[in-house]
C-alpha positions, 0 to 999 in steps of 0.5 A, spaced: 194 628 443 187 627 440 183 630 434 187 635 430 186 642 430 189 644 423 187 651 422 184 656 427 181 663 425 179 667 431 174 673 429 170 677 434 163 675 435 159 669 439 163 663 441 160 656 439 162 650 444 163 643 441 163 637 445 170 633 446 169 626 443 174 624 449 179 626 454 186 622 456 184 624 463 177 624 467 175 632 467 175 633 475 174 640 479 169 645 477 168 650 471 173 655 469 174 662 468 169 667 466 168 667 458 175 669 457 174 669 449 169 673 446 171 671 440 167 667 434 171 661 432 172 659 425 175 652 424 178 648 418 178 641 422 179 635 418 175 629 421 174 622 419 169 617 420 173 610 420 180 608 419 181 608 412 186 603 408 193 605 408 195 609 402 200 606 397 203 611 394 207 611 387 211 617 389 213 620 396 212 627 398 219 631 400 216 638 401 209 642 401 208 649 400 202 651 403 199 658 401 192 660 405 188 666 405 182 666 410 177 671 407 173 670 414 167 675 411 166 670 406 167 663 410 172 661 404 180 660 404 183 661 397 189 656 397 194 653 393 199 647 395 205 645 391 208 638 393 215 636 391 215 628 390 219 623 388 217 616 385 218 610 388 215 605 383 220 600 381 218 600 374 214 606 370 208 609 372 203 614 370 199 615 376 199 619 383 194 618 388 193 623 394 188 624 399 183 630 400 176 631 403 171 636 401 176 641 398 174 645 392 179 643 387 180 647 381 182 641 376 183 645 370 189 649 373 192 643 376 199 642 374 205 636 374 212 639 373 218 634 371 223 637 375 229 634 371 226 637 365 223 643 367 217 641 363 209 640 365 207 633 364 200 632 360 194 630 365 189 626 363 185 624 369 185 629 374 179 628 380 177 622 384 178 616 379 183 611 381 183 609 374 191 608 371 193 608 364 199 604 366 197 597 369 204 596 372 203 601 377 196 598 379 198 594 385 201 601 388 194 604 388 189 603 394 184 597 392 178 602 395 178 608 399 174 615 400 177 621 399 182 620 394 185 625 389 188 621 383 192 624 377 193 620 371 199 623 366 200 621 359 207 620 360 210 615 365 215 617 370 221 612 373 224 610 379 227 616 382 224 622 378 222 628 382 216 632 380 212 638 383 205 638 383 201 644 384 194 644 386 189 650 387 183 650 391 178 653 396 177 650 403 171 653 407 171 656 414 165 656 418 163 659 424 157 654 425 161 648 425 155 645 420 160 644 414 163 637 413 170 639 415 167 639 422 165 632 424 167 630 431 168 622 430 171 617 434 178 617 430 182 623 429 188 621 425 187 623 418 185 630 418 190 634 414 186 632 407 181 637 409 185 643 409 190 641 404 191 635 398 196 631 401 199 624 402 195 624 409 199 618 412 204 619 418 209 615 415 210 620 409 214 625 413 216 631 409 218 639 410 213 644 410 213 651 408 207 655 410 205 662 408 199 665 411 195 671 409 192 676 414 189 683 415 195 687 417 194 690 424 188 686 426 190 679 426 197 675 428 198 668 425 202 663 428 204 656 425 209 651 427 215 655 426 218 662 426 216 667 421 222 668 416 219 674 413 212 678 412 211 682 406 205 686 403 200 682 399 200 686 392 193 684 390 189 686 396 190 692 400 191 692 407 193 684 407 200 681 408 203 674 407 207 671 413 212 666 410 214 661 416 221 658 416 221 651 413 219 646 418 223 640 420 221 633 417 214 631 420 208 628 418 202 632 415 197 631 421 202 636 425 201 642 421 198 647 425 196 655 423 192 660 427 190 667 425 187 670 431 188 677 435 191 673 441 197 676 445 203 672 448 207 671 454 214 669 453 220 666 457 227 665 454 231 659 455 238 656 453 241 663 453 236 666 449 236 661 443 229 657 445 223 661 447 217 658 450 211 662 449 203 662 450 198 665 446 191 667 449 186 672 449 190 679 452 186 679 459 187 672 460 194 673 460 194 680 464 190 676 470 195 671 470 191 665 468 197 662 463 203 663 468 203 656 471 202 653 464 208 657 461 212 655 467 210 648 466 212 648 459 219 651 460 221 646 466 218 640 462 222 642 456 228 643 460 228 637 463 227 633 457 232 636 453 237 633 459 233 627 460 233 625 452 240 627 451 237 631 445 235 638 444 229 641 442 229 641 435 226 648 434 227 655 436 221 655 439 215 652 443 208 655 443 202 654 447 195 656 444 189 656 448 183 655 444 176 656 446 172 652 444 176 647 442 174 640 440 179 636 444 183 637 450 190 638 447 194 637 440 201 636 440 203 640 433 210 640 432 212 647 435 205 649 436 201 645 441 194 647 442 190 646 449 183 647 451 183 652 457 181 647 462 187 643 461 192 649 461 189 655 465 191 655 473 191 661 478 192 661 485 186 662 489 181 661 483 183 653 481 184 647 486 190 643 487 187 638 483 186 643 477 193 644 478 195 636 477 190 636 471 194 642 467 201 639 469 199 632 467 196 635 460 202 639 459 208 634 460 204 629 456 204 634 450 211 636 451 213 628 451 210 628 444 215 633 441 220 627 441 216 621 442 210 622 436 213 628 432 221 626 432 219 619 432 212 617 429 208 611 429 208 608 421 201 606 422 195 609 426 194 601 428 200 602 432 198 608 435 201 606 442 208 608 440 206 615 440 200 615 445 203 610 450 210 613 450 207 619 452 203 617 457 209 613 460 214 618 460 210 624 462 211 621 469 218 622 469 217 629 467 211 630 473 216 627 478 220 633 476 215 639 475 210 637 481 213 632 486 208 635 491 203 630 488 207 624 488 206 622 481 210 616 481 205 613 486 199 615 482 201 611 476 198 605 479 191 609 479 192 613 473 194 608 468 195 601 470 188 600 474 184 604 469 187 600 463 185 594 466 178 597 468 177 598 460 181 592 458 177 587 462 170 590 459 173 591 452 171 586 446 177 584 443 181 590 443 188 589 443 194 595 442 194 593 434 187 594 431 186 595 424 180 600 423 178 601 430 181 602 437 179 604 444 183 611 445 183 611 452 185 603 452 191 605 447 194 610 451 194 607 458 195 600 456 201 602 452 204 606 458 202 599 462 206 595 457 212 600 458 211 600 466 212 592 465 218 592 461 221 597 466 219 592 471 223 586 468 228 590 465 230 595 470 229 602 469 236 603 467 236 598 462 229 601 459 231 608 460 238 606 456 234 603 450 229 608 449 233 614 449 240 612 447 238 607 442 231 607 440 230 615 440 237 616 437 236 611 431 229 612 429 229 620 430 226 623 424 223 616 422 216 612 422 217 606 426 213 599 428 213 596 434 218 591 431 223 597 431 222 598 438 223 591 440 229 590 436 232 597 440 231 594 447 233 587 445 240 591 442 240 595 449 239 588 453 245 585 449 249 591 449 249 591 457 250 584 458 243 583 461 240 577 457 239 573 463 233 578 465 229 574 459 227 567 458 232 563 455 233 564 448 227 568 448 227 575 445 223 582 447 219 581 441 217 574 443 215 576 449 212 583 448 208 581 441 204 577 445 202 582 450 200 587 444 196 582 440 192 579 445 186 582 448 185 583 456 190 581 460 192 574 465 189 572 471 195 569 475 193 564 481 198 563 486 197 557 491 201 554 496 204 547 495 209 546 501 213 551 505 218 553 500 213 551 494 208 555 490 204 553 484 203 559 479 198 559 473 195 563 468 188 564 465 185 570 461 181 574 465 174 574 464 168 578 466 162 574 466 157 579 465 160 580 458 159 576 452 166 577 448 167 576 441 174 573 441 174 566 443 182 566 444 184 564 451 190 568 451 197 566 453 203 570 455 210 570 457 209 573 464 214 576 468 213 574 475 216 577 481 215 574 488 217 577 495 216 573 501 219 572 509 222 577 513 226 581 508 221 584 503 227 588 499 229 581 496 225 579 490 225 573 486 224 574 479 221 568 474 218 567 468 211 563 467 212 561 460 207 562 454 203 556 453 204 554 460 198 554 464 201 552 471 208 552 474 211 549 480 216 554 483 221 552 489 226 556 492 229 557 499 227 564 499 220 563 499 216 561 506 209 560 505 208 561 513 210 568 512 208 574 508 208 572 500 206 577 495 206 576 487 207 583 483 210 587 488 209 595 486 204 593 481 209 593 475 206 587 472 200 588 467 195 582 471 191 581 477 193 576 482 189 571 486 192 568 492 189 562 496 186 563 502 192 561 507 196 566 503 191 572 503 190 571 510 197 572 511 197 579 507 191 581 511 194 580 517 200 584 515 196 590 513 193 590 520 199 589 524 204 594 519 201 595 513 207 600 511 211 593 510 208 593 503 209 598 498 203 603 497 203 601 490 202 594 492 197 595 497 193 599 492 193 594 486 191 588 492 185 592 493 183 594 486 185 586 484 180 583 489 174 588 488 175 586 481 176 579 482 169 579 486 165 583 481 168 578 476 166 572 481 173 569 482 172 570 489 167 573 494 165 580 496 166 579 503 174 577 501 175 583 498 172 587 504 176 583 509 182 587 506 179 594 508 179 592 515 186 596 516 184 602 513 184 607 519 191 607 519 192 608 511 194 615 509 197 614 502 193 617 496 194 611 491 191 606 496 185 611 498 184 613 490 183 605 489 178 603 494 174 610 494 173 608 486 170 602 489 166 604 495 163 610 492 158 606 487 156 602 493 155 608 497 150 611 492 146 605 491 146 604 499 143 611 500 136 608 497 136 604 503 136 606 510 139 600 514 144 599 508 147 606 509 147 606 516 151 599 516 156 603 511 157 609 515 158 605 522 164 601 518 167 606 514 166 612 517 171 610 523 176 608 517 175 615 514 176 619 520 182 615 522 186 617 515 183 624 516 186 624 523 193 622 520 193 628 514 189 633 518 181 634 517 183 642 516 186 645 510 192 650 513 193 656 509 199 654 504 198 647 504 199 644 497 200 637 493 198 630 495 195 631 502 190 637 499 187 632 494 187 626 498 183 630 504 178 632 499 177 625 497 176 623 504 172 629 506 167 628 500 165 621 503 166 622 510 162 629 510 156 625 506 156 620 512 155 626 517 162 626 520 162 630 526 168 634 525 166 635 518 160 638 520 163 642 526 168 645 521 163 647 516 159 650 521 165 654 523 166 657 516 159 658 515 159 663 521 165 666 519 161 667 512 155 670 515 159 675 519 163 677 513 159 675 506 164 679 502 170 674 504 169 667 503 173 663 508 172 656 505 178 653 502 178 652 495 179 645 494 174 642 499 169 648 499 164 644 495 164 639 500 164 643 506 158 647 504 154 641 502 155 639 510 153 646 512 147 645 508 145 638 510 146 640 518 142 646 518 135 645 521 132 651 518 133 655 511 138 660 513 144 657 510 140 655 504 138 662 503 145 665 504 148 660 499 142 661 494 142 669 494 150 669 495 152 665 489 146 662 485 145 668 481 152 668 479 152 660 477 150 661 470 154 667 468 161 666 472 165 660 471 171 663 474 172 659 480 173 651 480 168 652 486 162 656 483 158 650 481 160 646 487 157 651 491 151 651 488 150 644 487 151 644 495 144 646 495 142 639 493 145 637 500 139 640 504 134 635 508 129 641 509 123 638 505 121 645 502 128 647 500 128 640 496 121 642 493 124 648 491 130 645 487 125 640 484 121 646 481 125 652 480 129 650 474 129 657 471 132 660 477 137 654 478 140 656 471 146 652 469 146 649 476 140 645 475 143 638 472 148 638 477 143 639 483 139 634 480 145 629 480 146 630 487 139 630 489 139 623 486 144 621 492 140 625 497 136 620 502 132 626 504 130 627 497 128 620 495 120 620 497 119 627 493 123 625 487 118 619 487 112 623 488 114 628 482 115 622 478 109 618 480 105 625 479 108 626 472 106 618 470 099 619 473 098 624 467 099 619 462 095 614 465 088 619 465 086 621 458 082 626 461 088 630 463 092 630 456 091 637 455 093 639 462 099 635 461 101 638 454 100 645 458 105 642 463 110 640 458 109 646 454 110 651 460 115 647 464 119 644 458 126 645 461 124 641 467 121 635 463 127 635 459 131 635 465 127 630 469 126 625 464 133 622 463 133 621 470 126 617 470 128 613 464 135 611 467 132 609 473 127 605 469 132 602 465 137 600 471 131 597 475 133 590 473 140 591 474 140 594 480 136 589 483 141 583 480 146 587 484 143 587 490 142 580 490 149 578 488 153 583 492 148 588 495 145 584 501 152 580 502 155 587 503 150 590 507 150 583 512 158 583 512 158 591 514 153 590 519 157 585 523 164 588 523 
């Protein structure tokens, strides 16, 4: 879940794209289908610029009745909301405070009815004032805050009194995204206030009755529930009112309403009692773009109903594919909205990596239907209770829906390692941050906490705690971290597993330290004697960052140890909080043999071994790396490259661990190491000697791995080996691997023979096109790609390979071709920026890019050329605009790059040259 789309109205016209402020997983693959939505979006979206103070209420909402009729030609939606509330004040009070933002409220028509007497109460002050006539309820009002709507009454209300608040208003809808309702910022939680006056707080759950007006026969409406009835609008000819069934109890941010001309495809499950539908433009459904997504929703929903021992609480779960969409997806109860990039997938059009991304997003949003919607965080500062749970539990579903991608093994890359990367560079962020948070960190660190609990409790105990206790006890409620910790503690005691915890220490004692402390521990492991090791903890710091927080950090750290000949046996101990160093002796420990801490990377910390222990690990990798699990190997490599970058160890020590890689065929290991090698290669492309040393060392290791999984992609292959091959070939082909060039040239020959049939496998097509262009000594292949694909690059985004193919032009080593690319921005169209990025890593283009940069700069240095310079800029505005960021970035990065060479680059070059 990210930013909330509360109401979408689609009408025919031209679309306007708005950038998403953040997506949970990196956008991978190419572009998507040809413009599938020739529609104009009209948004009613609520954003906020910072986390406001929590709304302390004198009343709580029980039910909302929202009636809205968007009049698109006037960009206005006349609306009204009726809210049934109950007093929660301990004494008499006369003031009600709600949230609203940029709504045109008709104050003189606002009414408050006492449901006990049936009489309207006299209103003294309707509006934005926070004055209260009765001082006894002042402590219930926010001290300050924006976007409040206050109603002060003549008479007071007592504890338990029920009232009905009626507020008529208008809300603007706009097709140019310029109104205040559409303001992308870093925080998403408080959106509903921009669509209807409400108590915009996740803890204030209520039921909703939604009524939407629309033109009959022209549009259809969708909302969280099913339509109960449709009746004519007696005041407006041709209009009807869709009355939706009352929702389950839910938070205001989960309300969603859509008016569109979309069509739908539907799958009925559970003997027809539950429907799964996808709503999208008609031609997208007819062309099969939604089929995979719809089936994945179906499979995930059925898996979770069984796994969570709780049926989906609604009779339908809809997916609406919205383009453009300011977010990636949003888990509105019963009506999840997706951007096309995160829902559409079609064989022959999209890659396996695209499929993994789509399944990842769908399982995440489906998880939220239980964890986020049924059980909801009480405060947004504890958002990890929604997002961390969804991020962790989605891997359960992915293991069922896309097992060919080995999701369980990918957790270490997608979650743990990315969380640590974000965490070690964050400045004081924790999982509980009033007023600010790092969204990506909350998602991934929250999931990492659950993974760590799985590690020290066992999956059986954690699963029982999450499903049988936490979900069952807290369903339909709003929760705090303490609620979750208490549920797990109850489970531990119920299953007689208290021995898994430190003596007289609770789950809460352990986990509060992890959620309230920034960053994570570095655990050092040193040899004392054959059966004794010393374990110490300290907060991991990156020297280049000046942290605001001075907390040195101290955690209860679950330490797992494997050692000796039987790596299936695990020693489990705790490094206590406030204990920096601990000596541990066990007959099961043998420091003369392999010893590893944190096997399978379930603990959220990095491990630094002494020289003796690390040498034994390195030897095991070279002798038989499969004795160490792939997740352990992956984390070991990620740890040591990060430890080297933070000056805890040398970069040469990290490189020593890569010497076995020609035997490595696990995707999670290569994903970790390529994450560190790709930036090095990008810099080394600017230095011929360093590039040659990198090639001589790493190419044989890439070739070894590719020999295991196969260089060539066979028809019908899918899943993890396809995506791994694409990763390996991307670097191997860049290093001119002969088998890659041979493969690329063979496919290019087939393409030349029959230009109507593209023989390049979709998943590796861009890489192989690049290899073919780079290997071509003349302009023949360059021109073939240029004339066959370039003309369609800007208009046809139907294939994930399309931009990759045109970007392959930047792989040319032909000087005249490079010159043409640098100066033909009009011909290159939308591909220009991606081509410039690729040229920046092409050694053959270095001198020409420098020449162009120097040529431009010489104009600035001669005053006589000012007129000519201005004419050049006016004539080549797009070229100058596109190139200048590269030049400015290069200047800004010069000092940091020189420092990197001095600190790491020269050492890496020297080490590679002798190995």
